[in-house]
All heavy atoms as TSV, in Angstrom:
chain	resi	resn	atom	element	x	y	z
A	1	MET	N	N	81.521	-148.430	-9.153
A	1	MET	CA	C	80.397	-149.216	-8.666
A	1	MET	C	C	80.942	-150.468	-7.983
A	1	MET	O	O	81.830	-151.117	-8.487
A	1	MET	CB	C	79.472	-149.595	-9.828
A	1	MET	CG	C	78.270	-150.374	-9.358
A	1	MET	SD	S	77.172	-150.918	-10.678
A	1	MET	CE	C	76.152	-149.496	-10.858
A	2	LYS	N	N	80.368	-150.787	-6.843
A	2	LYS	CA	C	80.763	-151.980	-6.113
A	2	LYS	C	C	80.081	-153.223	-6.676
A	2	LYS	O	O	79.052	-153.133	-7.296
A	2	LYS	CB	C	80.398	-151.847	-4.636
A	2	LYS	CG	C	81.188	-150.815	-3.883
A	2	LYS	CD	C	80.639	-150.698	-2.494
A	2	LYS	CE	C	80.404	-149.325	-2.015
A	2	LYS	NZ	N	79.679	-148.413	-2.807
A	3	LYS	N	N	80.682	-154.370	-6.423
A	3	LYS	CA	C	80.091	-155.643	-6.845
A	3	LYS	C	C	79.784	-156.455	-5.592
A	3	LYS	O	O	80.638	-156.597	-4.711
A	3	LYS	CB	C	81.076	-156.425	-7.730
A	3	LYS	CG	C	80.517	-157.726	-8.211
A	3	LYS	CD	C	81.501	-158.482	-9.088
A	3	LYS	CE	C	80.887	-159.797	-9.467
A	3	LYS	NZ	N	81.765	-160.917	-9.266
A	4	ILE	N	N	78.581	-156.975	-5.509
A	4	ILE	CA	C	78.155	-157.787	-4.375
A	4	ILE	C	C	78.232	-159.249	-4.782
A	4	ILE	O	O	77.643	-159.658	-5.779
A	4	ILE	CB	C	76.732	-157.423	-3.935
A	4	ILE	CG1	C	76.679	-155.965	-3.462
A	4	ILE	CG2	C	76.255	-158.370	-2.829
A	4	ILE	CD1	C	75.308	-155.466	-3.148
A	5	ASP	N	N	78.996	-160.019	-4.018
A	5	ASP	CA	C	79.102	-161.461	-4.246
A	5	ASP	C	C	78.401	-162.173	-3.107
A	5	ASP	O	O	78.597	-161.835	-1.920
A	5	ASP	CB	C	80.581	-161.915	-4.269
A	5	ASP	CG	C	81.315	-161.378	-5.472
A	5	ASP	OD1	O	80.741	-161.390	-6.579
A	5	ASP	OD2	O	82.469	-160.959	-5.320
A	6	PHE	N	N	77.565	-163.166	-3.455
A	6	PHE	CA	C	76.858	-163.932	-2.443
A	6	PHE	C	C	77.599	-165.237	-2.159
A	6	PHE	O	O	78.184	-165.843	-3.082
A	6	PHE	CB	C	75.443	-164.237	-2.890
A	6	PHE	CG	C	74.577	-163.012	-3.034
A	6	PHE	CD1	C	73.990	-162.699	-4.246
A	6	PHE	CD2	C	74.377	-162.173	-1.968
A	6	PHE	CE1	C	73.208	-161.569	-4.400
A	6	PHE	CE2	C	73.574	-161.023	-2.095
A	6	PHE	CZ	C	72.992	-160.747	-3.312
A	7	TYR	N	N	77.539	-165.660	-0.914
A	7	TYR	CA	C	78.148	-166.919	-0.506
A	7	TYR	C	C	77.518	-168.090	-1.224
A	7	TYR	O	O	76.303	-168.166	-1.383
A	7	TYR	CB	C	77.990	-167.082	1.002
A	7	TYR	CG	C	78.381	-168.425	1.508
A	7	TYR	CD1	C	79.724	-168.752	1.662
A	7	TYR	CD2	C	77.434	-169.384	1.846
A	7	TYR	CE1	C	80.106	-169.998	2.141
A	7	TYR	CE2	C	77.800	-170.617	2.316
A	7	TYR	CZ	C	79.135	-170.925	2.469
A	7	TYR	OH	O	79.516	-172.162	2.924
A	8	THR	N	N	78.337	-169.010	-1.713
A	8	THR	CA	C	77.889	-170.239	-2.334
A	8	THR	C	C	78.572	-171.413	-1.650
A	8	THR	O	O	79.769	-171.381	-1.397
A	8	THR	CB	C	78.234	-170.246	-3.831
A	8	THR	OG1	O	77.677	-169.080	-4.441
A	8	THR	CG2	C	77.679	-171.468	-4.518
A	9	THR	N	N	77.788	-172.433	-1.315
A	9	THR	CA	C	78.345	-173.611	-0.650
A	9	THR	C	C	79.141	-174.453	-1.643
A	9	THR	O	O	79.077	-174.251	-2.844
A	9	THR	CB	C	77.231	-174.483	-0.038
A	9	THR	OG1	O	76.402	-174.957	-1.086
A	9	THR	CG2	C	76.408	-173.699	0.989
A	10	VAL	N	N	79.884	-175.434	-1.108
A	10	VAL	CA	C	80.696	-176.305	-1.939
A	10	VAL	C	C	79.854	-177.052	-2.960
A	10	VAL	O	O	80.266	-177.275	-4.089
A	10	VAL	CB	C	81.463	-177.324	-1.041
A	10	VAL	CG1	C	82.252	-178.312	-1.880
A	10	VAL	CG2	C	82.380	-176.609	-0.085
A	11	ASP	N	N	78.613	-177.405	-2.582
A	11	ASP	CA	C	77.753	-178.135	-3.515
A	11	ASP	C	C	76.956	-177.197	-4.434
A	11	ASP	O	O	76.046	-177.628	-5.147
A	11	ASP	CB	C	76.817	-179.085	-2.770
A	11	ASP	CG	C	75.903	-178.395	-1.784
A	11	ASP	OD1	O	76.069	-177.180	-1.544
A	11	ASP	OD2	O	75.032	-179.069	-1.199
A	12	GLY	N	N	77.306	-175.902	-4.444
A	12	GLY	CA	C	76.739	-174.975	-5.405
A	12	GLY	C	C	75.458	-174.271	-4.967
A	12	GLY	O	O	74.876	-173.512	-5.738
A	13	LYS	N	N	75.017	-174.480	-3.747
A	13	LYS	CA	C	73.796	-173.802	-3.277
A	13	LYS	C	C	74.140	-172.383	-2.795
A	13	LYS	O	O	75.220	-172.127	-2.286
A	13	LYS	CB	C	73.163	-174.581	-2.124
A	13	LYS	CG	C	72.593	-175.914	-2.564
A	13	LYS	CD	C	71.907	-176.619	-1.422
A	13	LYS	CE	C	71.378	-177.949	-1.876
A	13	LYS	NZ	N	70.757	-178.695	-0.780
A	14	CYS	N	N	73.180	-171.520	-2.978
A	14	CYS	CA	C	73.340	-170.117	-2.564
A	14	CYS	C	C	72.226	-169.797	-1.560
A	14	CYS	O	O	71.084	-169.574	-1.944
A	14	CYS	CB	C	73.249	-169.208	-3.792
A	14	CYS	SG	S	73.594	-167.493	-3.432
A	15	PRO	N	N	72.575	-169.807	-0.256
A	15	PRO	CA	C	71.542	-169.599	0.778
A	15	PRO	C	C	70.745	-168.317	0.612
A	15	PRO	O	O	69.558	-168.272	0.965
A	15	PRO	CB	C	72.352	-169.578	2.071
A	15	PRO	CG	C	73.581	-170.350	1.762
A	15	PRO	CD	C	73.877	-170.068	0.320
A	16	ILE	N	N	71.346	-167.280	0.056
A	16	ILE	CA	C	70.628	-166.011	-0.094
A	16	ILE	C	C	69.460	-166.180	-1.083
A	16	ILE	O	O	68.429	-165.524	-0.914
A	16	ILE	CB	C	71.566	-164.860	-0.524
A	16	ILE	CG1	C	70.854	-163.511	-0.483
A	16	ILE	CG2	C	72.134	-165.093	-1.908
A	16	ILE	CD1	C	70.461	-163.030	0.860
A	17	VAL	N	N	69.599	-167.014	-2.060
A	17	VAL	CA	C	68.521	-167.247	-3.009
A	17	VAL	C	C	67.313	-167.860	-2.284
A	17	VAL	O	O	66.170	-167.407	-2.479
A	17	VAL	CB	C	68.981	-168.149	-4.176
A	17	VAL	CG1	C	67.800	-168.537	-5.053
A	17	VAL	CG2	C	70.040	-167.437	-5.000
A	18	GLU	N	N	67.573	-168.845	-1.416
A	18	GLU	CA	C	66.486	-169.440	-0.637
A	18	GLU	C	C	65.843	-168.398	0.264
A	18	GLU	O	O	64.608	-168.361	0.422
A	18	GLU	CB	C	67.011	-170.610	0.182
A	18	GLU	CG	C	67.491	-171.772	-0.672
A	18	GLU	CD	C	68.154	-172.873	0.163
A	18	GLU	OE1	O	67.992	-172.878	1.380
A	18	GLU	OE2	O	68.855	-173.695	-0.455
A	19	PHE	N	N	66.655	-167.554	0.881
A	19	PHE	CA	C	66.119	-166.496	1.750
A	19	PHE	C	C	65.265	-165.534	0.946
A	19	PHE	O	O	64.140	-165.227	1.369
A	19	PHE	CB	C	67.274	-165.737	2.435
A	19	PHE	CG	C	66.830	-164.513	3.154
A	19	PHE	CD1	C	66.090	-164.593	4.326
A	19	PHE	CD2	C	67.129	-163.250	2.641
A	19	PHE	CE1	C	65.674	-163.451	4.990
A	19	PHE	CE2	C	66.707	-162.110	3.296
A	19	PHE	CZ	C	65.977	-162.203	4.471
A	20	LEU	N	N	65.758	-165.050	-0.177
A	20	LEU	CA	C	64.982	-164.119	-0.991
A	20	LEU	C	C	63.679	-164.715	-1.500
A	20	LEU	O	O	62.652	-164.064	-1.551
A	20	LEU	CB	C	65.822	-163.588	-2.151
A	20	LEU	CG	C	66.998	-162.709	-1.774
A	20	LEU	CD1	C	67.852	-162.394	-2.987
A	20	LEU	CD2	C	66.563	-161.444	-1.076
A	21	ASP	N	N	63.711	-166.005	-1.829
A	21	ASP	CA	C	62.493	-166.683	-2.282
A	21	ASP	C	C	61.457	-166.795	-1.182
A	21	ASP	O	O	60.262	-166.916	-1.453
A	21	ASP	CB	C	62.839	-168.087	-2.811
A	21	ASP	CG	C	63.518	-168.054	-4.163
A	21	ASP	OD1	O	63.463	-166.994	-4.828
A	21	ASP	OD2	O	64.090	-169.067	-4.566
A	22	SER	N	N	61.887	-166.741	0.092
A	22	SER	CA	C	60.950	-166.869	1.200
A	22	SER	C	C	60.270	-165.540	1.552
A	22	SER	O	O	59.316	-165.524	2.330
A	22	SER	CB	C	61.688	-167.399	2.445
A	22	SER	OG	O	62.521	-166.398	3.013
A	23	LEU	N	N	60.738	-164.440	0.974
A	23	LEU	CA	C	60.188	-163.128	1.300
A	23	LEU	C	C	58.951	-162.806	0.465
A	23	LEU	O	O	58.817	-163.309	-0.647
A	23	LEU	CB	C	61.241	-162.039	1.019
A	23	LEU	CG	C	62.542	-162.133	1.804
A	23	LEU	CD1	C	63.489	-161.022	1.332
A	23	LEU	CD2	C	62.323	-162.069	3.293
A	24	ASN	N	N	58.090	-161.968	1.028
A	24	ASN	CA	C	56.951	-161.515	0.228
A	24	ASN	C	C	57.441	-160.398	-0.712
A	24	ASN	O	O	58.592	-159.956	-0.613
A	24	ASN	CB	C	55.788	-161.053	1.111
A	24	ASN	CG	C	56.067	-159.781	1.885
A	24	ASN	OD1	O	56.744	-158.868	1.427
A	24	ASN	ND2	N	55.554	-159.721	3.119
A	25	GLY	N	N	56.614	-159.953	-1.598
A	25	GLY	CA	C	57.019	-158.995	-2.622
A	25	GLY	C	C	57.594	-157.702	-2.065
A	25	GLY	O	O	58.619	-157.201	-2.516
A	26	LYS	N	N	56.935	-157.122	-1.049
A	26	LYS	CA	C	57.381	-155.864	-0.476
A	26	LYS	C	C	58.741	-156.030	0.188
A	26	LYS	O	O	59.626	-155.175	0.074
A	26	LYS	CB	C	56.347	-155.348	0.515
A	26	LYS	CG	C	56.620	-153.960	1.021
A	26	LYS	CD	C	55.486	-153.442	1.876
A	26	LYS	CE	C	55.765	-152.031	2.340
A	26	LYS	NZ	N	54.673	-151.489	3.141
A	27	GLN	N	N	58.931	-157.140	0.919
A	27	GLN	CA	C	60.197	-157.391	1.589
A	27	GLN	C	C	61.320	-157.579	0.556
A	27	GLN	O	O	62.425	-157.033	0.730
A	27	GLN	CB	C	60.104	-158.634	2.478
A	27	GLN	CG	C	59.180	-158.485	3.662
A	27	GLN	CD	C	58.888	-159.808	4.319
A	27	GLN	OE1	O	58.819	-160.832	3.687
A	27	GLN	NE2	N	58.647	-159.758	5.636
A	28	ALA	N	N	61.061	-158.326	-0.490
A	28	ALA	CA	C	62.058	-158.566	-1.541
A	28	ALA	C	C	62.431	-157.246	-2.228
A	28	ALA	O	O	63.600	-157.033	-2.559
A	28	ALA	CB	C	61.540	-159.573	-2.546
A	29	GLN	N	N	61.452	-156.356	-2.437
A	29	GLN	CA	C	61.731	-155.066	-3.059
A	29	GLN	C	C	62.658	-154.239	-2.197
A	29	GLN	O	O	63.549	-153.573	-2.685
A	29	GLN	CB	C	60.442	-154.302	-3.307
A	29	GLN	CG	C	59.665	-154.748	-4.505
A	29	GLN	CD	C	58.421	-153.889	-4.713
A	29	GLN	OE1	O	57.785	-153.476	-3.754
A	29	GLN	NE2	N	58.088	-153.652	-5.969
A	30	LYS	N	N	62.428	-154.275	-0.874
A	30	LYS	CA	C	63.292	-153.525	0.041
A	30	LYS	C	C	64.722	-154.044	0.019
A	30	LYS	O	O	65.667	-153.258	-0.012
A	30	LYS	CB	C	62.726	-153.551	1.455
A	30	LYS	CG	C	63.484	-152.632	2.382
A	30	LYS	CD	C	62.823	-152.465	3.719
A	30	LYS	CE	C	63.617	-151.489	4.579
A	30	LYS	NZ	N	63.066	-151.323	5.885
A	31	VAL	N	N	64.879	-155.350	0.032
A	31	VAL	CA	C	66.215	-155.948	-0.046
A	31	VAL	C	C	66.887	-155.530	-1.346
A	31	VAL	O	O	68.066	-155.130	-1.344
A	31	VAL	CB	C	66.164	-157.478	0.095
A	31	VAL	CG1	C	67.514	-158.106	-0.192
A	31	VAL	CG2	C	65.676	-157.886	1.489
A	32	ALA	N	N	66.170	-155.629	-2.447
A	32	ALA	CA	C	66.735	-155.244	-3.756
A	32	ALA	C	C	67.136	-153.773	-3.763
A	32	ALA	O	O	68.198	-153.409	-4.303
A	32	ALA	CB	C	65.728	-155.537	-4.854
A	33	TRP	N	N	66.346	-152.918	-3.145
A	33	TRP	CA	C	66.641	-151.493	-3.086
A	33	TRP	C	C	67.928	-151.237	-2.297
A	33	TRP	O	O	68.804	-150.482	-2.741
A	33	TRP	CB	C	65.474	-150.731	-2.469
A	33	TRP	CG	C	65.740	-149.247	-2.390
A	33	TRP	CD1	C	65.584	-148.341	-3.390
A	33	TRP	CD2	C	66.219	-148.528	-1.262
A	33	TRP	NE1	N	65.959	-147.094	-2.938
A	33	TRP	CE2	C	66.340	-147.170	-1.636
A	33	TRP	CE3	C	66.546	-148.907	0.033
A	33	TRP	CZ2	C	66.771	-146.195	-0.763
A	33	TRP	CZ3	C	67.000	-147.919	0.908
A	33	TRP	CH2	C	67.118	-146.594	0.510
A	34	VAL	N	N	68.078	-151.903	-1.140
A	34	VAL	CA	C	69.277	-151.725	-0.316
A	34	VAL	C	C	70.509	-152.230	-1.056
A	34	VAL	O	O	71.571	-151.575	-1.051
A	34	VAL	CB	C	69.120	-152.416	1.054
A	34	VAL	CG1	C	70.432	-152.433	1.818
A	34	VAL	CG2	C	68.049	-151.724	1.891
A	35	LEU	N	N	70.403	-153.356	-1.753
A	35	LEU	CA	C	71.528	-153.864	-2.535
A	35	LEU	C	C	71.907	-152.879	-3.623
A	35	LEU	O	O	73.104	-152.648	-3.879
A	35	LEU	CB	C	71.176	-155.222	-3.149
A	35	LEU	CG	C	71.019	-156.373	-2.130
A	35	LEU	CD1	C	70.534	-157.626	-2.866
A	35	LEU	CD2	C	72.296	-156.646	-1.394
A	36	GLN	N	N	70.945	-152.254	-4.257
A	36	GLN	CA	C	71.217	-151.254	-5.292
A	36	GLN	C	C	71.915	-150.037	-4.690
A	36	GLN	O	O	72.869	-149.514	-5.263
A	36	GLN	CB	C	69.921	-150.847	-5.976
A	36	GLN	CG	C	70.145	-149.879	-7.117
A	36	GLN	CD	C	68.829	-149.546	-7.839
A	36	GLN	OE1	O	67.776	-150.045	-7.516
A	36	GLN	NE2	N	68.931	-148.686	-8.833
A	37	VAL	N	N	71.451	-149.588	-3.538
A	37	VAL	CA	C	72.074	-148.453	-2.842
A	37	VAL	C	C	73.542	-148.745	-2.559
A	37	VAL	O	O	74.420	-147.926	-2.809
A	37	VAL	CB	C	71.336	-148.111	-1.535
A	37	VAL	CG1	C	72.139	-147.209	-0.629
A	37	VAL	CG2	C	69.969	-147.491	-1.820
A	38	ILE	N	N	73.816	-149.947	-2.051
A	38	ILE	CA	C	75.177	-150.336	-1.712
A	38	ILE	C	C	76.063	-150.345	-2.958
A	38	ILE	O	O	77.206	-149.901	-2.932
A	38	ILE	CB	C	75.188	-151.704	-1.000
A	38	ILE	CG1	C	74.544	-151.558	0.375
A	38	ILE	CG2	C	76.598	-152.264	-0.900
A	38	ILE	CD1	C	74.240	-152.871	1.054
A	39	GLU	N	N	75.538	-150.868	-4.052
A	39	GLU	CA	C	76.323	-150.928	-5.275
A	39	GLU	C	C	76.609	-149.550	-5.859
A	39	GLU	O	O	77.675	-149.299	-6.403
A	39	GLU	CB	C	75.595	-151.781	-6.337
A	39	GLU	CG	C	75.657	-153.256	-6.076
A	39	GLU	CD	C	74.992	-154.061	-7.163
A	39	GLU	OE1	O	74.003	-153.583	-7.775
A	39	GLU	OE2	O	75.441	-155.186	-7.382
A	40	GLU	N	N	75.669	-148.634	-5.744
A	40	GLU	CA	C	75.769	-147.356	-6.452
A	40	GLU	C	C	76.424	-146.219	-5.680
A	40	GLU	O	O	77.046	-145.354	-6.280
A	40	GLU	CB	C	74.370	-146.931	-6.934
A	40	GLU	CG	C	73.824	-147.834	-8.018
A	40	GLU	CD	C	72.427	-147.444	-8.459
A	40	GLU	OE1	O	71.829	-146.525	-7.878
A	40	GLU	OE2	O	71.942	-148.085	-9.419
A	41	LEU	N	N	76.275	-146.205	-4.357
A	41	LEU	CA	C	76.828	-145.094	-3.583
A	41	LEU	C	C	78.305	-145.317	-3.296
A	41	LEU	O	O	78.734	-146.420	-2.995
A	41	LEU	CB	C	76.099	-144.945	-2.250
A	41	LEU	CG	C	74.654	-144.449	-2.292
A	41	LEU	CD1	C	74.085	-144.344	-0.894
A	41	LEU	CD2	C	74.556	-143.120	-3.001
A	42	ASP	N	N	79.081	-144.235	-3.384
A	42	ASP	CA	C	80.501	-144.310	-3.025
A	42	ASP	C	C	80.681	-144.484	-1.524
A	42	ASP	O	O	81.535	-145.253	-1.075
A	42	ASP	CB	C	81.231	-143.053	-3.496
A	42	ASP	CG	C	81.360	-142.981	-4.998
A	42	ASP	OD1	O	81.422	-144.055	-5.640
A	42	ASP	OD2	O	81.376	-141.881	-5.551
A	43	VAL	N	N	79.883	-143.760	-0.755
A	43	VAL	CA	C	79.928	-143.860	0.704
A	43	VAL	C	C	78.550	-144.333	1.165
A	43	VAL	O	O	77.575	-143.613	1.040
A	43	VAL	CB	C	80.279	-142.499	1.348
A	43	VAL	CG1	C	80.264	-142.618	2.859
A	43	VAL	CG2	C	81.625	-142.000	0.857
A	44	VAL	N	N	78.500	-145.556	1.698
A	44	VAL	CA	C	77.232	-146.133	2.130
A	44	VAL	C	C	77.063	-145.939	3.631
A	44	VAL	O	O	77.986	-146.257	4.404
A	44	VAL	CB	C	77.190	-147.647	1.805
A	44	VAL	CG1	C	75.870	-148.269	2.241
A	44	VAL	CG2	C	77.427	-147.878	0.332
A	45	PRO	N	N	75.927	-145.408	4.067
A	45	PRO	CA	C	75.705	-145.228	5.507
A	45	PRO	C	C	75.781	-146.555	6.258
A	45	PRO	O	O	75.365	-147.603	5.728
A	45	PRO	CB	C	74.282	-144.657	5.590
A	45	PRO	CG	C	74.004	-144.121	4.226
A	45	PRO	CD	C	74.800	-144.933	3.279
A	46	THR	N	N	76.303	-146.520	7.482
A	46	THR	CA	C	76.423	-147.758	8.271
A	46	THR	C	C	75.056	-148.322	8.646
A	46	THR	O	O	74.981	-149.448	9.117
A	46	THR	CB	C	77.247	-147.531	9.551
A	46	THR	OG1	O	76.640	-146.486	10.318
A	46	THR	CG2	C	78.679	-147.215	9.222
A	47	SER	N	N	74.008	-147.566	8.435
A	47	SER	CA	C	72.683	-148.114	8.664
A	47	SER	C	C	72.336	-149.189	7.641
A	47	SER	O	O	71.427	-149.984	7.843
A	47	SER	CB	C	71.621	-147.020	8.655
A	47	SER	OG	O	71.639	-146.327	7.430
A	48	TYR	N	N	73.074	-149.227	6.517
A	48	TYR	CA	C	72.846	-150.230	5.467
A	48	TYR	C	C	73.979	-151.227	5.334
A	48	TYR	O	O	73.771	-152.347	4.851
A	48	TYR	CB	C	72.643	-149.564	4.103
A	48	TYR	CG	C	71.416	-148.685	4.047
A	48	TYR	CD1	C	71.526	-147.339	3.764
A	48	TYR	CD2	C	70.151	-149.205	4.271
A	48	TYR	CE1	C	70.403	-146.526	3.696
A	48	TYR	CE2	C	69.042	-148.400	4.227
A	48	TYR	CZ	C	69.160	-147.074	3.939
A	48	TYR	OH	O	68.060	-146.267	3.887
A	49	LEU	N	N	75.185	-150.856	5.720
A	49	LEU	CA	C	76.337	-151.708	5.455
A	49	LEU	C	C	77.400	-151.506	6.540
A	49	LEU	O	O	77.720	-150.384	6.883
A	49	LEU	CB	C	76.950	-151.349	4.096
A	49	LEU	CG	C	78.088	-152.213	3.572
A	49	LEU	CD1	C	77.598	-153.626	3.256
A	49	LEU	CD2	C	78.697	-151.590	2.338
A	50	LYS	N	N	77.902	-152.618	7.091
A	50	LYS	CA	C	78.913	-152.535	8.132
A	50	LYS	C	C	79.891	-153.699	7.965
A	50	LYS	O	O	79.495	-154.846	7.797
A	50	LYS	CB	C	78.256	-152.623	9.518
A	50	LYS	CG	C	79.249	-152.518	10.668
A	50	LYS	CD	C	78.562	-152.600	11.985
A	50	LYS	CE	C	79.594	-152.578	13.093
A	50	LYS	NZ	N	78.962	-152.810	14.389
A	51	LYS	N	N	81.193	-153.372	8.008
A	51	LYS	CA	C	82.228	-154.409	7.899
A	51	LYS	C	C	82.279	-155.174	9.211
A	51	LYS	O	O	82.272	-154.588	10.291
A	51	LYS	CB	C	83.591	-153.805	7.614
A	51	LYS	CG	C	84.666	-154.858	7.378
A	51	LYS	CD	C	85.974	-154.214	7.015
A	51	LYS	CE	C	87.022	-155.213	6.646
A	51	LYS	NZ	N	87.282	-156.265	7.585
A	52	LEU	N	N	82.302	-156.503	9.124
A	52	LEU	CA	C	82.404	-157.324	10.319
A	52	LEU	C	C	83.815	-157.286	10.862
A	52	LEU	O	O	84.779	-157.426	10.113
A	52	LEU	CB	C	81.954	-158.747	10.032
A	52	LEU	CG	C	80.496	-158.907	9.584
A	52	LEU	CD1	C	80.182	-160.377	9.316
A	52	LEU	CD2	C	79.545	-158.361	10.635
A	53	VAL	N	N	83.926	-157.108	12.163
A	53	VAL	CA	C	85.240	-156.999	12.821
A	53	VAL	C	C	86.004	-158.312	12.722
A	53	VAL	O	O	85.413	-159.406	12.805
A	53	VAL	CB	C	85.045	-156.614	14.297
A	53	VAL	CG1	C	86.373	-156.492	15.025
A	53	VAL	CG2	C	84.284	-155.281	14.395
A	54	ASN	N	N	87.307	-158.236	12.542
A	54	ASN	CA	C	88.206	-159.377	12.484
A	54	ASN	C	C	87.844	-160.376	11.379
A	54	ASN	O	O	87.936	-161.596	11.577
A	54	ASN	CB	C	88.255	-160.105	13.839
A	54	ASN	CG	C	88.798	-159.217	14.938
A	54	ASN	OD1	O	89.681	-158.418	14.710
A	54	ASN	ND2	N	88.267	-159.355	16.124
A	55	THR	N	N	87.401	-159.851	10.236
A	55	THR	CA	C	87.126	-160.713	9.089
A	55	THR	C	C	87.932	-160.239	7.899
A	55	THR	O	O	88.434	-159.129	7.890
A	55	THR	CB	C	85.624	-160.676	8.686
A	55	THR	OG1	O	85.292	-159.351	8.233
A	55	THR	CG2	C	84.717	-161.073	9.835
A	56	ASN	N	N	88.025	-161.087	6.910
A	56	ASN	CA	C	88.737	-160.765	5.705
A	56	ASN	C	C	87.751	-160.198	4.682
A	56	ASN	O	O	87.314	-160.887	3.767
A	56	ASN	CB	C	89.464	-161.992	5.152
A	56	ASN	CG	C	90.333	-161.647	3.979
A	56	ASN	OD1	O	90.663	-160.486	3.747
A	56	ASN	ND2	N	90.749	-162.656	3.236
A	57	ASN	N	N	87.350	-158.931	4.902
A	57	ASN	CA	C	86.484	-158.235	3.963
A	57	ASN	C	C	85.093	-158.852	3.866
A	57	ASN	O	O	84.539	-159.009	2.760
A	57	ASN	CB	C	87.132	-158.142	2.581
A	57	ASN	CG	C	86.711	-156.885	1.847
A	57	ASN	OD1	O	86.268	-155.912	2.452
A	57	ASN	ND2	N	86.845	-156.899	0.549
A	58	ILE	N	N	84.494	-159.206	5.003
A	58	ILE	CA	C	83.124	-159.679	5.059
A	58	ILE	C	C	82.260	-158.567	5.637
A	58	ILE	O	O	82.602	-157.988	6.663
A	58	ILE	CB	C	82.986	-160.968	5.886
A	58	ILE	CG1	C	83.794	-162.092	5.219
A	58	ILE	CG2	C	81.512	-161.384	6.010
A	58	ILE	CD1	C	83.789	-163.376	6.014
A	59	TRP	N	N	81.180	-158.273	4.954
A	59	TRP	CA	C	80.295	-157.162	5.325
A	59	TRP	C	C	78.902	-157.649	5.668
A	59	TRP	O	O	78.406	-158.618	5.097
A	59	TRP	CB	C	80.223	-156.152	4.203
A	59	TRP	CG	C	81.528	-155.505	3.909
A	59	TRP	CD1	C	82.621	-156.084	3.289
A	59	TRP	CD2	C	81.932	-154.197	4.250
A	59	TRP	NE1	N	83.653	-155.180	3.211
A	59	TRP	CE2	C	83.238	-154.014	3.786
A	59	TRP	CE3	C	81.297	-153.120	4.888
A	59	TRP	CZ2	C	83.938	-152.831	3.957
A	59	TRP	CZ3	C	81.983	-151.938	5.024
A	59	TRP	CH2	C	83.286	-151.787	4.578
A	60	GLU	N	N	78.260	-156.957	6.596
A	60	GLU	CA	C	76.879	-157.235	6.962
A	60	GLU	C	C	75.982	-156.219	6.269
A	60	GLU	O	O	76.224	-155.007	6.385
A	60	GLU	CB	C	76.727	-157.109	8.488
A	60	GLU	CG	C	75.305	-157.189	8.977
A	60	GLU	CD	C	75.185	-156.900	10.441
A	60	GLU	OE1	O	75.857	-155.964	10.934
A	60	GLU	OE2	O	74.429	-157.600	11.116
A	61	ILE	N	N	74.997	-156.710	5.551
A	61	ILE	CA	C	74.018	-155.828	4.917
A	61	ILE	C	C	72.830	-155.727	5.842
A	61	ILE	O	O	72.271	-156.737	6.302
A	61	ILE	CB	C	73.601	-156.368	3.535
A	61	ILE	CG1	C	74.805	-156.342	2.600
A	61	ILE	CG2	C	72.449	-155.521	2.961
A	61	ILE	CD1	C	74.534	-156.967	1.260
A	62	ARG	N	N	72.444	-154.495	6.118
A	62	ARG	CA	C	71.335	-154.251	7.046
A	62	ARG	C	C	70.136	-153.714	6.262
A	62	ARG	O	O	70.221	-152.663	5.640
A	62	ARG	CB	C	71.756	-153.234	8.085
A	62	ARG	CG	C	72.953	-153.718	8.901
A	62	ARG	CD	C	73.513	-152.610	9.728
A	62	ARG	NE	N	74.444	-153.169	10.714
A	62	ARG	CZ	C	74.865	-152.485	11.753
A	62	ARG	NH1	N	74.459	-151.276	11.957
A	62	ARG	NH2	N	75.701	-153.050	12.590
A	63	VAL	N	N	69.048	-154.438	6.311
A	63	VAL	CA	C	67.860	-154.035	5.575
A	63	VAL	C	C	66.782	-153.637	6.580
A	63	VAL	O	O	66.530	-154.323	7.533
A	63	VAL	CB	C	67.333	-155.181	4.684
A	63	VAL	CG1	C	66.062	-154.749	3.959
A	63	VAL	CG2	C	68.396	-155.599	3.707
């Protein structure tokens, strides 16, 4: 199983938390579902997950 780590700023803020809090219930459920798919599948379709070029293991999650 993969582990998803979210970016945290130097002062301890996590921008993804603010983003998720801004979503309505249906949108938040879809994001949670995609995150679960990424964690559980051995091979994740690129429609949901893509490695960013020229980065040190940074991935884009597509919802």
